[in-house]
C-alpha positions in Angstrom: 0.0 0.0 0.0 1.4 3.3 -1.0 1.9 6.3 1.4 -1.2 8.6 1.1 0.5 11.7 2.4 0.2 11.1 6.2 3.4 10.6 8.0 1.6 10.2 11.3 -1.7 8.4 11.7 -2.4 10.5 14.9 -2.5 13.9 13.1 -5.7 13.3 11.0 -7.5 11.8 14.0 -6.6 14.7 16.3 -7.7 17.1 13.6 -11.1 15.4 13.1 -11.7 15.3 16.9 -10.7 18.9 17.4 -13.1 20.0 14.6 -15.9 17.9 16.0 -15.4 19.3 19.5 -15.3 22.9 18.1 -18.4 22.3 16.1 -20.4 21.0 19.0 -19.0 23.8 21.2 -17.9 21.4 23.9 -15.5 22.5 26.5 -12.5 20.2 25.8 -11.0 19.7 29.3 -8.0 17.8 28.0 -5.9 19.4 25.3 -5.4 16.7 22.7 -2.4 18.4 21.1 -0.2 18.6 24.2 -1.7 15.8 26.4 -1.7 18.2 29.4 -4.8 18.8 31.4 -5.9 22.4 31.8 -7.6 23.6 35.1 -11.1 25.0 34.3 -12.4 25.4 37.8 -13.9 21.9 38.1 -12.7 19.7 40.9 -11.1 16.4 40.5 -13.7 13.7 40.9 -11.8 10.7 42.4 -9.6 10.6 45.4 -5.8 10.0 45.0 -5.0 9.5 48.7 -7.0 8.2 51.7 -5.8 8.9 55.2 -6.8 6.4 57.9 -7.0 6.5 61.6 -4.2 4.4 63.0 -6.3 2.8 65.8 -9.6 2.1 63.9 -8.3 1.9 60.4 -11.3 3.9 59.2 -10.8 6.7 56.6 -10.7 10.1 58.1 -9.6 12.2 55.1 -9.9 11.9 51.3 -7.4 14.0 49.2 -8.3 14.8 45.6 -6.0 16.2 42.9 -2.5 17.6 43.2 -0.8 20.9 43.4 -2.9 24.0 43.0 -6.0 21.8 42.2 -5.8 19.8 45.4 -8.9 19.7 47.7 -10.0 17.4 50.5 -12.9 16.0 52.4 -12.5 15.3 56.2 -14.9 12.7 57.6 -15.9 13.6 61.2 -17.1 10.7 63.2 -19.2 10.4 66.4 -18.3 8.2 69.3 -19.8 5.2 67.6 -17.4 5.7 64.6 -20.2 6.7 62.2 -19.7 9.8 60.0 -22.0 12.7 61.0 -20.2 15.6 59.3 -18.1 16.1 56.2 -15.8 19.1 56.1 -14.7 20.0 52.5 -11.6 22.2 51.9 -11.4 23.7 48.4 -8.3 24.6 46.5 -8.7 28.3 47.4 -8.7 27.3 51.1 -12.4 28.0 51.7 -14.3 25.4 53.6 -17.8 24.0 53.9 -19.1 21.6 56.4 -22.1 19.3 55.8 -24.0 17.7 58.7 -25.7 14.3 58.1 -29.0 14.0 60.0 -30.5 10.6 60.6 -33.9 9.6 61.7 -35.2 7.1 64.3 -34.8 4.3 61.6 -31.0 5.1 61.4 -31.4 6.3 57.8 -30.3 9.7 56.5 -33.2 12.1 56.6 -31.5 15.3 55.4 -28.2 17.0 54.9 -27.6 20.5 56.2 -24.8 23.0 55.8 -23.3 24.0 59.1 
C-alpha cells in the first residue's frame, strides 16, 4: 500500500476530533495536542489518597487532585465511629461543612450546611 501523504496516523485523528469538538461547542477539558490537562475550575472527581485513623483503620480524610488543584474531604465521626459531618476544603482554602442528620430508623433524613 502506498503512502497517502500522512506521516503520522495520529495527526488526522486529532484534527477530526478537534473540529468535531469545536463544532459541538464542547469544553474540551484535555488538550489533545499537548496531552496536558488544563484547570477550568472543576474539581477532580476521584480521590488519590485516603488517610486512615491508626487505631480504627477507618478513613478520616480523602485527598483529591495535586498541586494547586488539590482539595480534600474530612470525615468527622461520632463516638460510635459513624460519619456525622463532612468538612470540605477547596483549592482556594475555603471550607464548607455538611451535617448528616439521621432519623429514628437510622437512615439519612436530610443533609444541612453547618
